[in-house]
PDB file of N, CA, C, O and CB in Angstrom:
ATOM      1  N   MET A   1     191.432 -14.559 -61.047  1.00  0.00           N
ATOM      2  CA  MET A   1     191.672 -15.895 -60.725  1.00  0.00           C
ATOM      3  C   MET A   1     191.716 -16.714 -62.000  1.00  0.00           C
ATOM      4  O   MET A   1     191.065 -16.427 -63.005  1.00  0.00           O
ATOM      5  CB  MET A   1     190.638 -16.397 -59.771  1.00  0.00           C
ATOM      6  N   ILE A   2     192.490 -17.706 -61.895  1.00  0.00           N
ATOM      7  CA  ILE A   2     192.872 -18.592 -63.151  1.00  0.00           C
ATOM      8  C   ILE A   2     191.909 -19.902 -62.846  1.00  0.00           C
ATOM      9  O   ILE A   2     192.024 -20.556 -61.810  1.00  0.00           O
ATOM     10  CB  ILE A   2     194.725 -19.023 -63.241  1.00  0.00           C
ATOM     11  N   TYR A   3     191.030 -20.175 -63.791  1.00  0.00           N
ATOM     12  CA  TYR A   3     190.432 -21.438 -63.702  1.00  0.00           C
ATOM     13  C   TYR A   3     190.933 -22.333 -64.801  1.00  0.00           C
ATOM     14  O   TYR A   3     191.208 -21.872 -65.908  1.00  0.00           O
ATOM     15  CB  TYR A   3     188.967 -21.315 -63.737  1.00  0.00           C
ATOM     16  N   VAL A   4     191.053 -23.610 -64.508  1.00  0.00           N
ATOM     17  CA  VAL A   4     191.610 -24.762 -65.329  1.00  0.00           C
ATOM     18  C   VAL A   4     190.487 -25.872 -65.502  1.00  0.00           C
ATOM     19  O   VAL A   4     189.899 -26.399 -64.557  1.00  0.00           O
ATOM     20  CB  VAL A   4     192.949 -25.409 -64.588  1.00  0.00           C
ATOM     21  N   PHE A   5     190.300 -26.118 -66.690  1.00  0.00           N
ATOM     22  CA  PHE A   5     189.249 -27.294 -67.056  1.00  0.00           C
ATOM     23  C   PHE A   5     189.900 -28.360 -67.920  1.00  0.00           C
ATOM     24  O   PHE A   5     190.662 -28.094 -68.849  1.00  0.00           O
ATOM     25  CB  PHE A   5     187.935 -26.717 -67.897  1.00  0.00           C
ATOM     26  N   LYS A   6     189.570 -29.508 -67.575  1.00  0.00           N
ATOM     27  CA  LYS A   6     189.881 -30.694 -68.489  1.00  0.00           C
ATOM     28  C   LYS A   6     188.653 -30.860 -69.408  1.00  0.00           C
ATOM     29  O   LYS A   6     187.507 -30.989 -68.976  1.00  0.00           O
ATOM     30  CB  LYS A   6     190.176 -32.099 -67.633  1.00  0.00           C
ATOM     31  N   THR A   7     188.969 -30.847 -70.626  1.00  0.00           N
ATOM     32  CA  THR A   7     187.898 -31.003 -71.632  1.00  0.00           C
ATOM     33  C   THR A   7     188.033 -32.178 -72.553  1.00  0.00           C
ATOM     34  O   THR A   7     189.054 -32.866 -72.522  1.00  0.00           O
ATOM     35  CB  THR A   7     187.823 -29.801 -72.451  1.00  0.00           C
ATOM     36  N   SER A   8     187.073 -32.427 -73.348  1.00  0.00           N
ATOM     37  CA  SER A   8     187.142 -33.290 -74.482  1.00  0.00           C
ATOM     38  C   SER A   8     187.373 -32.781 -75.811  1.00  0.00           C
ATOM     39  O   SER A   8     187.330 -33.495 -76.812  1.00  0.00           O
ATOM     40  CB  SER A   8     186.052 -33.956 -74.544  1.00  0.00           C
ATOM     41  N   ILE A   9     187.626 -31.495 -75.818  1.00  0.00           N
ATOM     42  CA  ILE A   9     187.769 -30.741 -77.140  1.00  0.00           C
ATOM     43  C   ILE A   9     189.142 -31.182 -77.667  1.00  0.00           C
ATOM     44  O   ILE A   9     190.156 -31.100 -76.975  1.00  0.00           O
ATOM     45  CB  ILE A   9     187.681 -29.060 -76.965  1.00  0.00           C
ATOM     46  N   LYS A  10     189.129 -31.666 -78.954  1.00  0.00           N
ATOM     47  CA  LYS A  10     190.393 -32.115 -79.518  1.00  0.00           C
ATOM     48  C   LYS A  10     190.876 -31.387 -80.827  1.00  0.00           C
ATOM     49  O   LYS A  10     191.932 -31.726 -81.361  1.00  0.00           O
ATOM     50  CB  LYS A  10     190.268 -33.570 -79.794  1.00  0.00           C
ATOM     51  N   SER A  11     190.108 -30.404 -81.325  1.00  0.00           N
ATOM     52  CA  SER A  11     190.533 -29.816 -82.495  1.00  0.00           C
ATOM     53  C   SER A  11     190.174 -28.287 -82.612  1.00  0.00           C
ATOM     54  O   SER A  11     189.322 -27.772 -81.888  1.00  0.00           O
ATOM     55  CB  SER A  11     189.966 -30.582 -83.598  1.00  0.00           C
ATOM     56  N   LYS A  12     190.807 -27.665 -83.474  1.00  0.00           N
ATOM     57  CA  LYS A  12     190.698 -26.156 -83.636  1.00  0.00           C
ATOM     58  C   LYS A  12     189.350 -25.806 -84.119  1.00  0.00           C
ATOM     59  O   LYS A  12     188.879 -24.703 -83.841  1.00  0.00           O
ATOM     60  CB  LYS A  12     191.757 -25.584 -84.631  1.00  0.00           C
ATOM     61  N   LYS A  13     188.646 -26.726 -84.874  1.00  0.00           N
ATOM     62  CA  LYS A  13     187.359 -26.612 -85.375  1.00  0.00           C
ATOM     63  C   LYS A  13     186.395 -26.607 -84.270  1.00  0.00           C
ATOM     64  O   LYS A  13     185.455 -25.813 -84.315  1.00  0.00           O
ATOM     65  CB  LYS A  13     187.073 -27.660 -86.316  1.00  0.00           C
ATOM     66  N   SER A  14     186.536 -27.436 -83.255  1.00  0.00           N
ATOM     67  CA  SER A  14     185.662 -27.441 -82.115  1.00  0.00           C
ATOM     68  C   SER A  14     185.758 -26.146 -81.221  1.00  0.00           C
ATOM     69  O   SER A  14     184.795 -25.637 -80.646  1.00  0.00           O
ATOM     70  CB  SER A  14     185.976 -28.664 -81.291  1.00  0.00           C
ATOM     71  N   ILE A  15     186.982 -25.710 -81.187  1.00  0.00           N
ATOM     72  CA  ILE A  15     187.087 -24.390 -80.590  1.00  0.00           C
ATOM     73  C   ILE A  15     186.505 -23.306 -81.245  1.00  0.00           C
ATOM     74  O   ILE A  15     185.944 -22.446 -80.566  1.00  0.00           O
ATOM     75  CB  ILE A  15     188.343 -24.064 -80.412  1.00  0.00           C
ATOM     76  N   LYS A  16     186.553 -23.207 -82.551  1.00  0.00           N
ATOM     77  CA  LYS A  16     185.789 -22.258 -83.341  1.00  0.00           C
ATOM     78  C   LYS A  16     184.370 -22.281 -83.093  1.00  0.00           C
ATOM     79  O   LYS A  16     183.743 -21.225 -83.015  1.00  0.00           O
ATOM     80  CB  LYS A  16     185.996 -22.469 -84.719  1.00  0.00           C
ATOM     81  N   LEU A  17     183.766 -23.505 -82.953  1.00  0.00           N
ATOM     82  CA  LEU A  17     182.359 -23.726 -82.686  1.00  0.00           C
ATOM     83  C   LEU A  17     181.842 -23.113 -81.402  1.00  0.00           C
ATOM     84  O   LEU A  17     180.707 -22.636 -81.382  1.00  0.00           O
ATOM     85  CB  LEU A  17     182.100 -25.154 -82.659  1.00  0.00           C
ATOM     86  N   ILE A  18     182.662 -23.100 -80.269  1.00  0.00           N
ATOM     87  CA  ILE A  18     182.259 -22.599 -79.066  1.00  0.00           C
ATOM     88  C   ILE A  18     182.772 -21.262 -78.698  1.00  0.00           C
ATOM     89  O   ILE A  18     182.442 -20.698 -77.655  1.00  0.00           O
ATOM     90  CB  ILE A  18     182.581 -23.482 -78.119  1.00  0.00           C
ATOM     91  N   THR A  19     183.703 -20.695 -79.696  1.00  0.00           N
ATOM     92  CA  THR A  19     184.329 -19.374 -79.349  1.00  0.00           C
ATOM     93  C   THR A  19     183.311 -18.183 -79.143  1.00  0.00           C
ATOM     94  O   THR A  19     183.546 -17.359 -78.259  1.00  0.00           O
ATOM     95  CB  THR A  19     185.316 -18.987 -80.480  1.00  0.00           C
ATOM     96  N   PRO A  20     182.164 -18.070 -79.954  1.00  0.00           N
ATOM     97  CA  PRO A  20     181.297 -17.006 -79.752  1.00  0.00           C
ATOM     98  C   PRO A  20     180.589 -17.064 -78.355  1.00  0.00           C
ATOM     99  O   PRO A  20     180.403 -16.020 -77.730  1.00  0.00           O
ATOM    100  CB  PRO A  20     180.315 -16.992 -80.861  1.00  0.00           C
ATOM    101  N   GLN A  21     180.191 -18.283 -77.863  1.00  0.00           N
ATOM    102  CA  GLN A  21     179.704 -18.215 -76.616  1.00  0.00           C
ATOM    103  C   GLN A  21     180.604 -18.036 -75.460  1.00  0.00           C
ATOM    104  O   GLN A  21     180.205 -17.530 -74.411  1.00  0.00           O
ATOM    105  CB  GLN A  21     179.025 -19.257 -76.447  1.00  0.00           C
ATOM    106  N   LEU A  22     181.866 -18.463 -75.648  1.00  0.00           N
ATOM    107  CA  LEU A  22     182.939 -18.140 -74.616  1.00  0.00           C
ATOM    108  C   LEU A  22     183.149 -16.765 -74.574  1.00  0.00           C
ATOM    109  O   LEU A  22     183.181 -16.167 -73.499  1.00  0.00           O
ATOM    110  CB  LEU A  22     184.253 -18.800 -74.871  1.00  0.00           C
ATOM    111  N   ASN A  23     183.321 -16.117 -75.821  1.00  0.00           N
ATOM    112  CA  ASN A  23     183.621 -14.614 -75.845  1.00  0.00           C
ATOM    113  C   ASN A  23     182.441 -13.757 -75.210  1.00  0.00           C
ATOM    114  O   ASN A  23     182.669 -12.707 -74.611  1.00  0.00           O
ATOM    115  CB  ASN A  23     183.862 -14.130 -77.386  1.00  0.00           C
ATOM    116  N   ASN A  24     181.204 -14.262 -75.378  1.00  0.00           N
ATOM    117  CA  ASN A  24     179.982 -13.551 -74.819  1.00  0.00           C
ATOM    118  C   ASN A  24     180.068 -13.650 -73.174  1.00  0.00           C
ATOM    119  O   ASN A  24     179.822 -12.724 -72.401  1.00  0.00           O
ATOM    120  CB  ASN A  24     178.527 -14.293 -75.426  1.00  0.00           C
ATOM    121  N   LEU A  25     180.401 -14.747 -72.882  1.00  0.00           N
ATOM    122  CA  LEU A  25     180.452 -15.035 -71.302  1.00  0.00           C
ATOM    123  C   LEU A  25     181.571 -14.400 -70.750  1.00  0.00           C
ATOM    124  O   LEU A  25     181.481 -13.941 -69.611  1.00  0.00           O
ATOM    125  CB  LEU A  25     180.554 -16.557 -70.910  1.00  0.00           C
ATOM    126  N   LEU A  26     182.690 -14.296 -71.433  1.00  0.00           N
ATOM    127  CA  LEU A  26     183.928 -14.002 -70.727  1.00  0.00           C
ATOM    128  C   LEU A  26     184.419 -12.715 -71.371  1.00  0.00           C
ATOM    129  O   LEU A  26     185.571 -12.670 -71.804  1.00  0.00           O
ATOM    130  CB  LEU A  26     185.006 -15.197 -70.822  1.00  0.00           C
ATOM    131  N   VAL A  27     183.604 -11.660 -71.459  1.00  0.00           N
ATOM    132  CA  VAL A  27     183.889 -10.377 -71.866  1.00  0.00           C
ATOM    133  C   VAL A  27     185.002  -9.739 -70.859  1.00  0.00           C
ATOM    134  O   VAL A  27     184.790  -9.671 -69.648  1.00  0.00           O
ATOM    135  CB  VAL A  27     182.544  -9.562 -71.914  1.00  0.00           C
ATOM    136  N   GLY A  28     186.167  -9.293 -71.445  1.00  0.00           N
ATOM    137  CA  GLY A  28     187.120  -8.805 -70.602  1.00  0.00           C
ATOM    138  C   GLY A  28     187.988  -9.862 -69.986  1.00  0.00           C
ATOM    139  O   GLY A  28     188.896  -9.503 -69.237  1.00  0.00           O
ATOM    140  N   SER A  29     187.800 -11.071 -70.223  1.00  0.00           N
ATOM    141  CA  SER A  29     188.638 -12.035 -69.599  1.00  0.00           C
ATOM    142  C   SER A  29     189.481 -12.773 -70.697  1.00  0.00           C
ATOM    143  O   SER A  29     189.091 -12.836 -71.863  1.00  0.00           O
ATOM    144  CB  SER A  29     187.773 -13.025 -68.764  1.00  0.00           C
ATOM    145  N   CYS A  30     190.561 -13.284 -70.300  1.00  0.00           N
ATOM    146  CA  CYS A  30     191.500 -14.059 -71.263  1.00  0.00           C
ATOM    147  C   CYS A  30     191.214 -15.475 -71.171  1.00  0.00           C
ATOM    148  O   CYS A  30     190.945 -15.929 -70.058  1.00  0.00           O
ATOM    149  CB  CYS A  30     193.026 -13.844 -70.956  1.00  0.00           C
ATOM    150  N   TRP A  31     191.232 -16.242 -72.186  1.00  0.00           N
ATOM    151  CA  TRP A  31     191.134 -17.703 -72.125  1.00  0.00           C
ATOM    152  C   TRP A  31     191.868 -18.354 -73.290  1.00  0.00           C
ATOM    153  O   TRP A  31     192.079 -17.742 -74.336  1.00  0.00           O
ATOM    154  CB  TRP A  31     189.667 -18.139 -72.123  1.00  0.00           C
ATOM    155  N   ASN A  32     192.259 -19.634 -73.077  1.00  0.00           N
ATOM    156  CA  ASN A  32     192.778 -20.274 -74.204  1.00  0.00           C
ATOM    157  C   ASN A  32     192.683 -21.929 -73.911  1.00  0.00           C
ATOM    158  O   ASN A  32     192.444 -22.389 -72.795  1.00  0.00           O
ATOM    159  CB  ASN A  32     194.320 -19.716 -74.466  1.00  0.00           C
ATOM    160  N   PHE A  33     192.883 -22.628 -74.955  1.00  0.00           N
ATOM    161  CA  PHE A  33     193.086 -24.082 -74.975  1.00  0.00           C
ATOM    162  C   PHE A  33     194.388 -24.472 -75.275  1.00  0.00           C
ATOM    163  O   PHE A  33     195.109 -23.837 -76.044  1.00  0.00           O
ATOM    164  CB  PHE A  33     192.247 -24.717 -75.881  1.00  0.00           C
ATOM    165  N   ASP A  34     194.753 -25.595 -74.641  1.00  0.00           N
ATOM    166  CA  ASP A  34     196.043 -26.330 -74.784  1.00  0.00           C
ATOM    167  C   ASP A  34     195.723 -27.716 -75.220  1.00  0.00           C
ATOM    168  O   ASP A  34     195.504 -28.670 -74.473  1.00  0.00           O
ATOM    169  CB  ASP A  34     196.879 -26.352 -73.450  1.00  0.00           C
ATOM    170  N   LEU A  35     195.723 -27.712 -76.699  1.00  0.00           N
ATOM    171  CA  LEU A  35     195.327 -29.084 -77.136  1.00  0.00           C
ATOM    172  C   LEU A  35     196.591 -30.085 -77.293  1.00  0.00           C
ATOM    173  O   LEU A  35     196.489 -31.240 -77.708  1.00  0.00           O
ATOM    174  CB  LEU A  35     194.548 -28.964 -78.543  1.00  0.00           C
ATOM    175  N   GLU A  36     197.691 -29.518 -76.931  1.00  0.00           N
ATOM    176  CA  GLU A  36     198.715 -30.391 -76.746  1.00  0.00           C
ATOM    177  C   GLU A  36     198.977 -31.193 -75.394  1.00  0.00           C
ATOM    178  O   GLU A  36     199.710 -32.176 -75.282  1.00  0.00           O
ATOM    179  CB  GLU A  36     199.758 -29.674 -77.027  1.00  0.00           C
ATOM    180  N   ASP A  37     198.336 -30.666 -74.531  1.00  0.00           N
ATOM    181  CA  ASP A  37     198.150 -31.297 -73.178  1.00  0.00           C
ATOM    182  C   ASP A  37     197.091 -32.555 -73.355  1.00  0.00           C
ATOM    183  O   ASP A  37     196.072 -32.475 -74.042  1.00  0.00           O
ATOM    184  CB  ASP A  37     197.561 -30.119 -72.061  1.00  0.00           C
ATOM    185  N   SER A  38     197.467 -33.632 -72.683  1.00  0.00           N
ATOM    186  CA  SER A  38     196.705 -34.782 -72.733  1.00  0.00           C
ATOM    187  C   SER A  38     195.165 -34.614 -72.283  1.00  0.00           C
ATOM    188  O   SER A  38     194.274 -35.381 -72.648  1.00  0.00           O
ATOM    189  CB  SER A  38     197.402 -35.771 -71.899  1.00  0.00           C
ATOM    190  N   ASP A  39     194.971 -33.453 -71.400  1.00  0.00           N
ATOM    191  CA  ASP A  39     193.769 -33.255 -70.799  1.00  0.00           C
ATOM    192  C   ASP A  39     193.048 -32.109 -71.666  1.00  0.00           C
ATOM    193  O   ASP A  39     191.988 -31.622 -71.270  1.00  0.00           O
ATOM    194  CB  ASP A  39     193.977 -32.902 -69.269  1.00  0.00           C
ATOM    195  N   ASN A  40     193.597 -31.737 -72.739  1.00  0.00           N
ATOM    196  CA  ASN A  40     192.918 -30.757 -73.609  1.00  0.00           C
ATOM    197  C   ASN A  40     192.473 -29.532 -72.700  1.00  0.00           C
ATOM    198  O   ASN A  40     191.287 -29.209 -72.638  1.00  0.00           O
ATOM    199  CB  ASN A  40     191.633 -31.448 -74.364  1.00  0.00           C
ATOM    200  N   ILE A  41     193.340 -28.946 -72.087  1.00  0.00           N
ATOM    201  CA  ILE A  41     193.074 -27.936 -71.038  1.00  0.00           C
ATOM    202  C   ILE A  41     192.578 -26.622 -71.697  1.00  0.00           C
ATOM    203  O   ILE A  41     193.057 -26.153 -72.729  1.00  0.00           O
ATOM    204  CB  ILE A  41     194.382 -27.667 -70.174  1.00  0.00           C
ATOM    205  N   LEU A  42     191.445 -26.023 -70.897  1.00  0.00           N
ATOM    206  CA  LEU A  42     190.950 -24.707 -71.014  1.00  0.00           C
ATOM    207  C   LEU A  42     191.413 -23.924 -69.876  1.00  0.00           C
ATOM    208  O   LEU A  42     191.132 -24.310 -68.742  1.00  0.00           O
ATOM    209  CB  LEU A  42     189.492 -24.679 -71.115  1.00  0.00           C
ATOM    210  N   ARG A  43     192.111 -22.837 -70.066  1.00  0.00           N
ATOM    211  CA  ARG A  43     192.551 -22.013 -69.034  1.00  0.00           C
ATOM    212  C   ARG A  43     191.735 -20.568 -69.209  1.00  0.00           C
ATOM    213  O   ARG A  43     191.629 -19.982 -70.287  1.00  0.00           O
ATOM    214  CB  ARG A  43     194.195 -21.880 -69.117  1.00  0.00           C
ATOM    215  N   ILE A  44     191.243 -20.159 -68.090  1.00  0.00           N
ATOM    216  CA  ILE A  44     190.351 -18.876 -68.128  1.00  0.00           C
ATOM    217  C   ILE A  44     191.062 -17.994 -67.064  1.00  0.00           C
ATOM    218  O   ILE A  44     191.394 -18.518 -66.000  1.00  0.00           O
ATOM    219  CB  ILE A  44     188.643 -19.161 -67.735  1.00  0.00           C
ATOM    220  N   ASP A  45     191.300 -16.743 -67.289  1.00  0.00           N
ATOM    221  CA  ASP A  45     191.640 -15.775 -66.262  1.00  0.00           C
ATOM    222  C   ASP A  45     190.315 -14.747 -66.294  1.00  0.00           C
ATOM    223  O   ASP A  45     190.015 -13.953 -67.186  1.00  0.00           O
ATOM    224  CB  ASP A  45     193.183 -14.995 -66.613  1.00  0.00           C
ATOM    225  N   SER A  46     189.621 -15.018 -65.033  1.00  0.00           N
ATOM    226  CA  SER A  46     188.327 -14.149 -64.933  1.00  0.00           C
ATOM    227  C   SER A  46     188.387 -13.785 -63.459  1.00  0.00           C
ATOM    228  O   SER A  46     189.005 -14.453 -62.631  1.00  0.00           O
ATOM    229  CB  SER A  46     186.834 -14.967 -65.369  1.00  0.00           C
ATOM    230  N   GLN A  47     187.647 -12.588 -63.167  1.00  0.00           N
ATOM    231  CA  GLN A  47     187.398 -12.134 -61.944  1.00  0.00           C
ATOM    232  C   GLN A  47     186.169 -12.592 -61.140  1.00  0.00           C
ATOM    233  O   GLN A  47     185.991 -12.461 -59.929  1.00  0.00           O
ATOM    234  CB  GLN A  47     187.383 -10.870 -62.076  1.00  0.00           C
ATOM    235  N   ILE A  48     185.271 -13.214 -62.152  1.00  0.00           N
ATOM    236  CA  ILE A  48     184.075 -13.718 -61.651  1.00  0.00           C
ATOM    237  C   ILE A  48     184.080 -15.278 -61.722  1.00  0.00           C
ATOM    238  O   ILE A  48     184.808 -15.865 -62.523  1.00  0.00           O
ATOM    239  CB  ILE A  48     182.918 -13.113 -62.416  1.00  0.00           C
ATOM    240  N   ASP A  49     183.276 -15.908 -60.893  1.00  0.00           N
ATOM    241  CA  ASP A  49     183.133 -17.394 -60.773  1.00  0.00           C
ATOM    242  C   ASP A  49     182.454 -17.875 -61.963  1.00  0.00           C
ATOM    243  O   ASP A  49     181.260 -17.590 -62.056  1.00  0.00           O
ATOM    244  CB  ASP A  49     182.355 -17.832 -59.513  1.00  0.00           C
ATOM    245  N   ILE A  50     183.001 -18.559 -62.900  1.00  0.00           N
ATOM    246  CA  ILE A  50     182.333 -18.835 -64.105  1.00  0.00           C
ATOM    247  C   ILE A  50     182.299 -20.478 -64.317  1.00  0.00           C
ATOM    248  O   ILE A  50     181.843 -20.976 -65.346  1.00  0.00           O
ATOM    249  CB  ILE A  50     183.093 -18.045 -65.310  1.00  0.00           C
ATOM    250  N   VAL A  51     182.744 -21.132 -63.402  1.00  0.00           N
ATOM    251  CA  VAL A  51     182.885 -22.675 -63.400  1.00  0.00           C
ATOM    252  C   VAL A  51     181.540 -23.199 -63.943  1.00  0.00           C
ATOM    253  O   VAL A  51     181.560 -23.874 -64.972  1.00  0.00           O
ATOM    254  CB  VAL A  51     183.204 -23.312 -61.853  1.00  0.00           C
ATOM    255  N   LYS A  52     180.371 -22.936 -63.323  1.00  0.00           N
ATOM    256  CA  LYS A  52     179.083 -23.625 -63.744  1.00  0.00           C
ATOM    257  C   LYS A  52     178.748 -23.192 -65.102  1.00  0.00           C
ATOM    258  O   LYS A  52     178.282 -24.026 -65.878  1.00  0.00           O
ATOM    259  CB  LYS A  52     177.882 -23.314 -62.790  1.00  0.00           C
ATOM    260  N   ASN A  53     178.924 -22.034 -65.461  1.00  0.00           N
ATOM    261  CA  ASN A  53     178.541 -21.556 -66.832  1.00  0.00           C
ATOM    262  C   ASN A  53     179.496 -22.173 -68.088  1.00  0.00           C
ATOM    263  O   ASN A  53     179.047 -22.405 -69.210  1.00  0.00           O
ATOM    264  CB  ASN A  53     178.649 -19.908 -66.803  1.00  0.00           C
ATOM    265  N   ILE A  54     180.768 -22.371 -67.717  1.00  0.00           N
ATOM    266  CA  ILE A  54     181.653 -22.902 -68.661  1.00  0.00           C
ATOM    267  C   ILE A  54     181.331 -24.421 -68.861  1.00  0.00           C
ATOM    268  O   ILE A  54     181.344 -24.914 -69.989  1.00  0.00           O
ATOM    269  CB  ILE A  54     183.103 -22.662 -68.207  1.00  0.00           C
ATOM    270  N   ILE A  55     181.045 -25.142 -67.755  1.00  0.00           N
ATOM    271  CA  ILE A  55     180.680 -26.496 -67.796  1.00  0.00           C
ATOM    272  C   ILE A  55     179.316 -26.618 -68.697  1.00  0.00           C
ATOM    273  O   ILE A  55     179.188 -27.440 -69.604  1.00  0.00           O
ATOM    274  CB  ILE A  55     180.503 -27.041 -66.282  1.00  0.00           C
ATOM    275  N   GLU A  56     178.458 -25.803 -68.359  1.00  0.00           N
ATOM    276  CA  GLU A  56     177.124 -25.851 -69.097  1.00  0.00           C
ATOM    277  C   GLU A  56     177.330 -25.560 -70.568  1.00  0.00           C
ATOM    278  O   GLU A  56     176.825 -26.315 -71.398  1.00  0.00           O
ATOM    279  CB  GLU A  56     176.088 -24.805 -68.499  1.00  0.00           C
ATOM    280  N   ILE A  57     178.075 -24.461 -70.956  1.00  0.00           N
ATOM    281  CA  ILE A  57     178.278 -24.217 -72.325  1.00  0.00           C
ATOM    282  C   ILE A  57     178.936 -25.404 -73.169  1.00  0.00           C
ATOM    283  O   ILE A  57     178.548 -25.733 -74.291  1.00  0.00           O
ATOM    284  CB  ILE A  57     179.105 -23.011 -72.413  1.00  0.00           C
ATOM    285  N   LEU A  58     179.900 -25.949 -72.526  1.00  0.00           N
ATOM    286  CA  LEU A  58     180.680 -27.056 -73.335  1.00  0.00           C
ATOM    287  C   LEU A  58     179.845 -28.351 -73.195  1.00  0.00           C
ATOM    288  O   LEU A  58     180.027 -29.183 -74.084  1.00  0.00           O
ATOM    289  CB  LEU A  58     182.276 -27.315 -72.741  1.00  0.00           C
ATOM    290  N   ASN A  59     179.016 -28.635 -72.286  1.00  0.00           N
ATOM    291  CA  ASN A  59     178.073 -29.741 -72.180  1.00  0.00           C
ATOM    292  C   ASN A  59     176.949 -29.519 -73.319  1.00  0.00           C
ATOM    293  O   ASN A  59     176.556 -30.426 -74.053  1.00  0.00           O
ATOM    294  CB  ASN A  59     177.425 -29.793 -70.657  1.00  0.00           C
ATOM    295  N   ASP A  60     176.534 -28.318 -73.359  1.00  0.00           N
ATOM    296  CA  ASP A  60     175.460 -28.006 -74.347  1.00  0.00           C
ATOM    297  C   ASP A  60     175.954 -28.383 -75.771  1.00  0.00           C
ATOM    298  O   ASP A  60     175.160 -28.843 -76.592  1.00  0.00           O
ATOM    299  CB  ASP A  60     175.059 -26.450 -74.285  1.00  0.00           C
ATOM    300  N   PHE A  61     177.220 -28.195 -76.052  1.00  0.00           N
ATOM    301  CA  PHE A  61     177.801 -28.566 -77.344  1.00  0.00           C
ATOM    302  C   PHE A  61     178.356 -30.042 -77.458  1.00  0.00           C
ATOM    303  O   PHE A  61     179.033 -30.425 -78.411  1.00  0.00           O
ATOM    304  CB  PHE A  61     178.916 -27.598 -77.638  1.00  0.00           C
ATOM    305  N   GLY A  62     178.008 -30.799 -76.417  1.00  0.00           N
ATOM    306  CA  GLY A  62     178.480 -32.182 -76.483  1.00  0.00           C
ATOM    307  C   GLY A  62     179.788 -32.532 -76.051  1.00  0.00           C
ATOM    308  O   GLY A  62     180.253 -33.644 -76.303  1.00  0.00           O
ATOM    309  N   PHE A  63     180.423 -31.657 -75.413  1.00  0.00           N
ATOM    310  CA  PHE A  63     181.773 -31.673 -74.965  1.00  0.00           C
ATOM    311  C   PHE A  63     181.838 -31.982 -73.389  1.00  0.00           C
ATOM    312  O   PHE A  63     181.031 -31.446 -72.630  1.00  0.00           O
ATOM    313  CB  PHE A  63     182.439 -30.292 -75.321  1.00  0.00           C
ATOM    314  N   GLU A  64     182.796 -32.839 -72.938  1.00  0.00           N
ATOM    315  CA  GLU A  64     182.857 -33.044 -71.516  1.00  0.00           C
ATOM    316  C   GLU A  64     183.798 -31.890 -71.050  1.00  0.00           C
ATOM    317  O   GLU A  64     184.707 -31.454 -71.757  1.00  0.00           O
ATOM    318  CB  GLU A  64     183.395 -34.547 -71.112  1.00  0.00           C
ATOM    319  N   CYS A  65     183.491 -31.417 -69.756  1.00  0.00           N
ATOM    320  CA  CYS A  65     184.144 -30.440 -69.115  1.00  0.00           C
ATOM    321  C   CYS A  65     184.239 -30.612 -67.496  1.00  0.00           C
ATOM    322  O   CYS A  65     183.221 -30.812 -66.834  1.00  0.00           O
ATOM    323  CB  CYS A  65     183.478 -29.211 -69.507  1.00  0.00           C
ATOM    324  N   LYS A  66     185.454 -30.526 -66.943  1.00  0.00           N
ATOM    325  CA  LYS A  66     185.622 -30.673 -65.539  1.00  0.00           C
ATOM    326  C   LYS A  66     186.550 -29.735 -64.969  1.00  0.00           C
ATOM    327  O   LYS A  66     187.649 -29.628 -65.514  1.00  0.00           O
ATOM    328  CB  LYS A  66     186.033 -31.967 -65.222  1.00  0.00           C
ATOM    329  N   GLU A  67     186.287 -29.053 -63.980  1.00  0.00           N
ATOM    330  CA  GLU A  67     187.236 -28.089 -63.409  1.00  0.00           C
ATOM    331  C   GLU A  67     188.256 -28.955 -62.654  1.00  0.00           C
ATOM    332  O   GLU A  67     187.965 -29.886 -61.904  1.00  0.00           O
ATOM    333  CB  GLU A  67     186.512 -26.994 -62.441  1.00  0.00           C
ATOM    334  N   LEU A  68     189.590 -28.486 -62.978  1.00  0.00           N
ATOM    335  CA  LEU A  68     190.797 -29.034 -62.223  1.00  0.00           C
ATOM    336  C   LEU A  68     190.986 -28.090 -61.136  1.00  0.00           C
ATOM    337  O   LEU A  68     190.970 -26.870 -61.300  1.00  0.00           O
ATOM    338  CB  LEU A  68     192.144 -29.174 -63.107  1.00  0.00           C
ATOM    339  N   THR A  69     191.187 -28.752 -59.873  1.00  0.00           N
ATOM    340  CA  THR A  69     191.508 -27.930 -58.825  1.00  0.00           C
ATOM    341  C   THR A  69     192.880 -28.365 -58.252  1.00  0.00           C
ATOM    342  O   THR A  69     193.372 -29.439 -58.599  1.00  0.00           O
ATOM    343  CB  THR A  69     190.408 -27.958 -57.802  1.00  0.00           C
ATOM    344  N   ASP A  70     193.538 -27.491 -57.327  1.00  0.00           N
ATOM    345  CA  ASP A  70     194.865 -27.936 -56.745  1.00  0.00           C
ATOM    346  C   ASP A  70     194.722 -29.228 -56.111  1.00  0.00           C
ATOM    347  O   ASP A  70     195.692 -29.764 -55.576  1.00  0.00           O
ATOM    348  CB  ASP A  70     195.424 -26.951 -55.721  1.00  0.00           C
TER     349      ASP A  70
END
């Protein structure tokens, strides 16, 4: 399943900051940020429901994060 999040992450430096936590949570999953999108999109391809965990991780680092649904 593809999960899409709107985030307040605006730089590669911020992505590097949270990368270890995302990699630990998303073992075997693919994820990426699109900083060129106005919503600074985080896309995750995961077989498990990770919405709550992703929002918590980003919030813990001081970033806003909201799941975008159809």
